[in-house]
N, C-alpha and C positions, 0 to 999 in steps of 0.2 A: 295643630298646624292649619286647622280650617279645612282641610279636604278629607279628613277622616269620616268615613261613612258616607261619603259622597258618590253617586252613581252618574255616569256619563255613558253614552250610548255614541259609536262611531262607526262610520262605515269604512272596510278595510278590504281590500282587494289582495288578500295574502295569496302568492303563488299566481298574479296576474300574467307573468311571463310564460306561465303554463296553461293559461287559458281558465284560470279560476275566476268565477265571479265575485263583485263585491257583495259581502255579507256583514251585517250588523253586529258588534261586538258590545259587551257591556262590559265596562270597566268599573269594578268596586274599589274605592280607594280604603286602604286599611291603616292603622294606626302603625307608626314606625317600629314601635316596640313588637308587633307582631312578627316582625322579621329581623329582631333585634339590631337594627339600625339606631345609630346615634349620630346627632348632626353637628357633636363638638367642633370638629375641624372642618365642617361643610356648610356653605351657605343654606342648603336646603336639599331635602331627600323627598320623594314620592314613592308609595309602595301601592301597590293594586293587585286585585284577583282579575283575572279576564275570562269571561263566560262567551259562549254562543247560545242561542235558542235553537231547542231541538222540537219540531213538529210534533212528533211521536210520543215523547214525553210529556209535551206542554209544557214545559219550563226551560229554564235556564241550566245550562251544564256548565260548570266552572271546568277550563281546561289548562290554565297556567296562572302564571303570576309575573309581576314585573317590578323593577325598581328602577327609578329614575334619580342618580346622583349628580350633584352639582358642585364643581369646585371651582374657586376664583384662581384666577391667574396662573394655576399650575402647567398647564401645557401652551398657554398662549403666551408665557413669558413676561406679564405686565399684571398691573394690579388693576386692571378696568375691564379686563376679559373674562370669561368663564368657560368651563367645558363642561357638557352633559355627556354621561355616560350611562349607558341603558344595560341593564341585564334581563334577560327573560328566560323563564323556565316554563316549558311547555308539555304536558301529558300529565299532570297531576290533576286528574280527573275527579270530581264529587258532582254526583247525579241529583236532581231535584227530589224531595222526598226518598232518598235512599232507593230509588228506583232500577236498581243495576239489573235486576233479572229482566224487567220490561225493555230496558236498553239493549240487553244482548239478544233478545227476540225479534227485534226489528231493526232495519238499517236505519241509519242515522239521515234525518231529513231537515236540512237547514233552511230556516225562512229566507 
């Protein structure tokens, strides 16, 4: 679908209402088959892995996944509109170079 294996960087202030500062997230787009998503009845879908940079580890830590589904006219009631639904899974963590022990020994320091 053209987005597979692309990497984008976005600045997000997740928890801004709680005083959190913006941080850069890495979004790695993945093939739909990674998540067993089929677009037979959908105009399109996007799947990705979400990561944050950890200074202590010197690399990106993957912390979650998301899938964006697009459906045409389902909730808008017409054939010209579409609905985008997103599903996020956070907490599925993978460390750079399998560096879990080093991560446990030092606090997480975000860039």
